[in-house]
C-alpha positions as CSV (number, residue, x, y, z in Angstrom):
1,M,-4.2,-25.5,12.1
2,E,-2.5,-27.0,9.1
3,L,-3.7,-27.8,5.6
4,F,-0.7,-30.1,5.0
5,R,2.6,-31.1,6.5
6,I,5.8,-31.4,4.6
7,K,7.9,-34.3,6.0
8,R,11.2,-33.4,4.4
9,D,12.7,-29.9,4.8
10,I,13.0,-27.9,1.5
11,P,16.5,-26.6,1.0
12,F,15.6,-22.9,0.6
13,M,19.0,-21.6,1.8
14,K,20.8,-23.7,-0.8
15,H,19.6,-21.1,-3.4
16,A,19.7,-18.1,-1.1
17,L,22.4,-16.4,-3.0
18,I,20.4,-16.5,-6.3
19,F,17.3,-15.2,-4.6
20,N,19.2,-12.4,-2.9
21,A,20.6,-11.4,-6.2
22,I,17.1,-11.3,-7.7
23,S,16.0,-9.2,-4.7
24,F,18.8,-6.8,-5.1
25,L,18.2,-6.3,-8.8
26,T,14.4,-5.8,-8.1
27,F,15.2,-3.3,-5.3
28,A,17.7,-1.4,-7.5
29,A,15.2,-1.2,-10.3
30,A,12.5,0.2,-8.0
31,V,14.9,2.8,-6.7
32,F,15.9,3.7,-10.2
33,F,12.3,4.3,-11.3
34,L,11.6,6.3,-8.1
35,F,14.5,8.7,-9.0
36,T,13.9,8.9,-12.7
37,K,10.1,8.8,-13.0
38,G,9.0,9.7,-9.5
39,L,5.6,9.1,-8.0
40,H,2.4,10.3,-9.6
41,Y,0.9,12.1,-6.6
42,S,-2.9,12.5,-6.2
43,I,-4.8,15.7,-5.4
44,E,-4.2,15.2,-1.7
45,F,-0.5,15.9,-2.3
46,T,-0.7,18.4,-5.2
47,G,-3.9,20.3,-4.7
48,G,-6.4,21.0,-7.5
49,T,-9.9,22.1,-8.2
50,V,-13.1,21.0,-6.4
51,V,-16.4,21.1,-8.3
52,E,-19.6,20.4,-6.4
53,V,-22.8,19.6,-8.4
54,A,-26.3,18.6,-7.4
55,Y,-28.4,16.4,-9.6
56,A,-32.2,16.5,-9.7
57,Q,-32.3,12.7,-9.2
58,A,-30.0,10.3,-7.4
59,A,-26.5,10.7,-8.9
60,D,-24.9,8.0,-11.0
61,L,-21.3,8.1,-9.9
62,V,-20.1,5.7,-12.7
63,K,-21.6,7.9,-15.4
64,T,-20.3,11.1,-13.8
65,R,-16.8,9.7,-13.5
66,E,-16.8,8.4,-17.1
67,T,-18.0,11.7,-18.4
68,V,-15.2,13.7,-16.7
69,E,-12.5,11.1,-17.4
70,K,-13.2,11.5,-21.2
71,M,-12.1,15.1,-20.9
72,G,-8.5,14.1,-20.2
73,F,-7.8,16.0,-17.0
74,G,-5.9,13.1,-15.5
75,E,-6.6,11.3,-12.3
76,I,-9.9,12.5,-10.8
77,Q,-11.9,11.7,-7.7
78,V,-15.7,11.5,-7.8
79,S,-17.6,10.9,-4.6
80,K,-21.0,11.6,-3.0
81,F,-21.4,13.9,-0.1
82,G,-24.4,15.0,1.9
83,S,-27.4,13.5,0.1
84,S,-27.5,11.0,-2.8
85,R,-27.9,13.8,-5.3
86,D,-24.8,15.8,-4.3
87,V,-21.5,14.9,-6.0
88,M,-18.0,16.3,-5.4
89,I,-15.4,16.1,-8.2
90,R,-11.7,16.7,-7.4
91,L,-9.5,17.6,-10.4
92,P,-5.7,17.9,-10.5
93,V,-4.0,21.2,-11.2
94,H,-4.1,22.0,-15.0
95,K,-0.9,23.5,-16.4
96,T,-2.6,25.7,-19.1
97,L,-6.3,26.3,-18.2
98,K,-7.5,28.6,-15.4
99,Q,-9.8,27.3,-12.7
100,T,-12.8,29.0,-14.2
101,E,-12.2,27.5,-17.6
102,V,-11.8,24.0,-16.0
103,V,-15.1,24.4,-14.1
104,D,-16.9,25.7,-17.2
105,R,-15.8,22.7,-19.3
106,V,-16.6,20.1,-16.6
107,F,-20.1,21.5,-15.9
108,T,-20.8,21.9,-19.7
109,E,-19.9,18.2,-20.2
110,L,-22.0,17.0,-17.3
111,C,-24.9,19.0,-18.6
112,S,-24.5,17.6,-22.0
113,A,-24.5,14.1,-20.6
114,E,-27.9,14.8,-19.1
115,S,-29.2,16.1,-22.5
116,G,-29.1,19.7,-21.3
117,T,-27.6,23.0,-22.5
118,V,-25.6,25.5,-20.4
119,T,-26.7,29.1,-20.4
120,R,-25.6,32.0,-18.3
121,V,-28.1,34.0,-16.3
122,Q,-27.8,37.1,-14.2
123,Q,-28.9,36.9,-10.6
124,I,-28.8,39.3,-7.7
125,S,-26.9,38.1,-4.6
126,E,-27.9,38.7,-1.0
127,K,-25.6,41.8,-1.0
128,G,-27.4,43.2,-3.9
129,E,-24.6,42.5,-6.4
130,A,-25.3,41.2,-9.9
131,I,-23.6,37.9,-10.5
132,S,-23.4,35.6,-13.5
133,K,-24.4,32.0,-12.9
134,Q,-24.3,28.9,-15.2
135,V,-27.6,27.0,-15.5
136,C,-28.2,23.6,-17.1
137,A,-31.6,23.3,-18.7
138,T,-33.2,20.8,-21.0
139,A,-35.7,21.4,-23.8
140,A,-38.5,20.7,-21.4
141,G,-37.3,23.4,-19.0
142,A,-35.9,21.0,-16.3
143,N,-32.6,21.5,-14.5
144,P,-31.0,18.0,-14.4
145,V,-27.8,19.2,-12.8
146,T,-26.8,22.4,-10.9
147,L,-23.4,23.8,-10.2
148,S,-23.3,24.2,-6.4
149,R,-19.7,25.4,-5.7
150,S,-16.2,25.4,-7.1
151,E,-12.9,26.4,-5.6
152,V,-9.2,25.9,-5.8
153,V,-7.8,23.7,-2.9
154,G,-4.3,23.3,-1.7
155,P,-2.7,20.0,-1.0
156,S,-4.2,18.3,2.1
157,V,-0.8,16.8,2.8
158,G,1.5,19.8,3.3
159,A,5.2,19.9,3.8
160,E,4.9,19.8,7.6
161,L,2.6,16.8,7.6
162,A,4.9,15.0,5.2
163,E,7.8,15.7,7.5
164,D,5.9,14.4,10.5
165,A,5.0,11.3,8.6
166,A,8.6,10.6,7.7
167,K,9.6,11.1,11.4
168,A,6.9,8.7,12.5
169,L,8.0,6.1,9.9
170,L,11.6,6.5,11.2
171,V,10.5,6.0,14.8
172,T,8.5,2.9,13.7
173,V,11.5,1.4,12.0
174,I,13.7,2.0,15.0
175,G,11.0,0.5,17.3
176,I,10.8,-2.6,15.2
177,M,14.5,-3.1,15.3
178,V,14.7,-2.7,19.0
179,Y,11.8,-5.2,19.5
180,L,13.5,-7.8,17.3
181,A,16.8,-7.2,18.9
182,F,15.4,-7.8,22.4
183,R,13.2,-10.7,21.5
184,F,15.7,-12.5,19.3
185,E,19.1,-11.0,18.3
186,W,20.4,-7.9,16.6
187,K,21.2,-9.9,13.4
188,F,17.5,-10.7,13.1
189,A,16.6,-7.0,13.7
190,V,18.8,-5.9,10.8
191,A,17.5,-8.7,8.6
192,G,13.9,-7.9,9.4
193,I,14.2,-4.2,8.7
194,I,16.0,-4.8,5.4
195,A,13.3,-7.2,4.3
196,N,10.5,-4.7,5.3
197,L,12.1,-1.8,3.6
198,H,12.6,-4.1,0.6
199,D,8.8,-4.6,0.4
200,V,8.0,-0.9,0.8
201,V,10.5,0.3,-1.9
202,I,9.3,-2.3,-4.4
203,I,5.7,-1.2,-3.9
204,L,6.7,2.4,-4.6
205,G,8.8,1.3,-7.5
206,F,5.7,-0.3,-9.1
207,F,3.7,2.9,-8.7
208,A,6.6,4.9,-10.1
209,Y,7.1,2.7,-13.2
210,F,3.4,2.4,-14.1
211,Q,2.7,6.0,-13.0
212,W,-0.3,4.8,-10.9
213,E,-1.8,7.5,-8.7
214,F,-0.2,7.6,-5.3
215,S,-2.9,8.8,-2.8
216,L,-3.4,8.7,0.9
217,S,-5.1,5.4,0.7
218,V,-2.1,3.9,-1.1
219,L,0.1,5.4,1.7
220,A,-2.0,3.6,4.2
221,A,-1.6,0.4,2.3
222,V,2.2,0.8,2.3
223,L,2.2,1.3,6.1
224,A,0.0,-1.7,6.5
225,V,2.4,-3.8,4.5
226,L,5.2,-2.7,6.8
227,G,3.5,-4.2,9.8
228,Y,2.2,-7.2,7.9
229,S,5.7,-8.1,6.7
230,V,7.1,-7.8,10.2
231,N,4.6,-10.3,11.5
232,E,5.6,-12.9,9.0
233,S,9.3,-12.4,9.7
234,V,8.7,-12.7,13.5
235,V,6.9,-16.0,13.0
236,I,9.9,-17.5,11.0
237,F,12.4,-16.1,13.5
238,D,10.5,-17.6,16.4
239,R,10.5,-21.0,14.6
240,V,14.2,-20.6,14.0
241,R,14.9,-20.2,17.7
242,E,12.7,-23.2,18.5
243,A,14.6,-25.3,16.0
244,F,18.0,-24.3,17.4
245,R,16.8,-25.5,20.8
246,K,15.4,-28.8,19.6
247,Y,17.8,-29.9,16.9
248,R,21.3,-29.4,18.2
249,K,23.0,-31.4,15.4
250,L,21.6,-29.2,12.6
251,N,23.7,-26.4,11.2
252,T,22.4,-22.9,10.7
253,H,21.1,-23.2,7.1
254,E,19.4,-26.6,7.9
255,V,17.7,-25.0,10.9
256,I,16.4,-22.1,8.8
257,D,15.2,-24.5,6.1
258,H,13.3,-26.5,8.8
259,A,11.8,-23.3,10.2
260,I,10.6,-22.1,6.9
261,T,9.2,-25.5,5.8
262,S,7.4,-26.0,9.1
263,T,5.6,-22.6,8.7
264,M,4.5,-23.1,5.0
265,S,1.1,-24.4,5.8
266,R,0.4,-21.5,8.2
267,T,1.8,-19.0,5.6
268,I,-0.5,-20.3,2.9
269,I,-3.6,-20.1,5.1
270,T,-2.8,-16.7,6.5
271,H,-1.8,-15.0,3.3
272,G,-4.3,-16.9,1.2
273,C,-7.2,-15.6,3.3
274,T,-5.8,-12.1,3.3
275,Q,-5.3,-12.1,-0.4
276,L,-8.9,-13.2,-1.0
277,M,-10.2,-10.2,0.9
278,V,-7.8,-7.9,-1.0
279,L,-8.9,-9.4,-4.3
280,S,-12.5,-8.8,-3.4
281,M,-11.7,-5.1,-2.8
282,L,-9.7,-5.0,-6.1
283,I,-12.6,-6.5,-8.1
284,F,-15.7,-5.1,-6.4
285,G,-14.3,-2.0,-4.5
286,G,-14.5,0.3,-7.5
287,Q,-12.1,3.1,-8.4
288,T,-11.8,4.4,-4.8
289,L,-10.2,1.2,-3.5
290,H,-8.5,0.1,-6.7
291,Y,-4.9,1.3,-6.1
292,F,-5.3,0.6,-2.3
293,A,-5.9,-3.1,-3.2
294,V,-3.1,-3.1,-5.8
295,A,-0.6,-1.9,-3.2
296,L,-1.7,-4.5,-0.7
297,T,-1.5,-7.2,-3.3
298,I,2.0,-6.4,-4.3
299,G,2.9,-6.0,-0.6
300,I,1.5,-9.4,0.4
301,L,3.2,-11.3,-2.4
302,F,6.6,-9.6,-1.9
303,G,6.1,-9.9,1.9
304,I,6.0,-13.7,1.7
305,Y,9.1,-13.6,-0.6
306,S,11.1,-11.2,1.6
307,S,10.4,-13.1,4.8
308,V,11.7,-16.3,3.3
309,F,14.4,-15.3,0.9
310,V,15.5,-11.9,2.2
311,A,15.1,-11.8,6.0
312,A,16.1,-15.4,6.7
313,A,18.9,-15.4,4.2
314,I,20.4,-12.1,5.5
315,A,20.3,-13.5,9.0
316,M,22.2,-16.5,7.8
317,W,24.8,-14.3,6.0
318,L,25.2,-12.2,9.1
319,G,26.3,-15.4,10.9
320,V,23.4,-16.1,13.3
321,K,24.1,-19.3,15.2
322,R,22.7,-21.4,18.0
323,E,24.7,-19.6,20.7
324,D,23.1,-16.3,19.8
325,L,19.7,-17.5,20.7
326,V,20.2,-20.4,23.2
327,K,22.5,-19.9,26.1
328,V,23.9,-23.3,27.1
329,P,26.7,-23.7,29.7
330,L,29.9,-25.1,28.2
331,N,30.4,-28.9,28.3
332,K,26.8,-29.5,29.4
333,E,24.0,-31.1,27.4
334,D,20.7,-29.3,26.9
335,P,18.1,-31.4,28.7
336,D,15.4,-30.2,26.3
337,D,17.4,-31.4,23.2
338,P,16.0,-34.7,22.0
339,N,19.0,-35.1,19.7
340,A,21.7,-34.4,22.3
341,G,22.2,-38.0,23.1
342,A,22.0,-40.0,26.4
343,V,23.9,-38.8,29.4
344,V,25.9,-41.6,31.0
């Protein structure tokens, strides 16, 4: 399926050096921000405080999130669990306040948002012990919100899990290189991996520079981009191999130009449809999917760029040629080559 067909090949490789220089500067800037600013990790990585509250009516998550965000605790997570009235709020570790002080302030603010006042009452536990409990009550005597539970939680992504994830990523990278080397040629394997890592590092660089929250959902988006970018590179590499077989008189950069130009319609359709879905998540997905969609958007845009101007160009700089992909006996014409000339 094609939206359009370009009759003349666009000379992408003529400007490959300029685009590679831009890629290198962008990559270097991303690495610089990663080392100087670092990533702003979410609660899954750093741990924090969990506050569970129960509303008398169905909870309004938007209102709850806005109320807590005004308190300036940083990046928070607000979600429903159990019934529609139960809400769980995850807060990052506070440098100066104790957990009890954080919980008291949050519950007081939530109570005030429901036109209530917090008071402390003494209750007897099941073990017969006297405990102090916070109660939110309105002037009419109603309890619009109740504090169900609060506790300090550790990071859900511990050091061991992070180490295992790094090992899995390394195995994935090696597997991609082996696949590309067997299917095409080792030069394509090196070019493809450099392009993929280029995309991943630039995504992380954006999150480091703007100090966006780096959560598990963002990590999932980064891994998704890694596979997504490989697919685009494989399509172009496959078309390069076909062009080497068909057009014997074309040199390497002309073959790559033809391969990229001939896949442009497919690229626009594929990435355009994917980006529409990602934009819908970005606009309508709410706070939970916001940074996930942002990471995918950056990855898709740079994935297109890296497949054309990074992977293909690096393969050309590494000296890929027709003989690397098409084995033809010496002094014999390729019968599948329409430009090889007639045999007399």
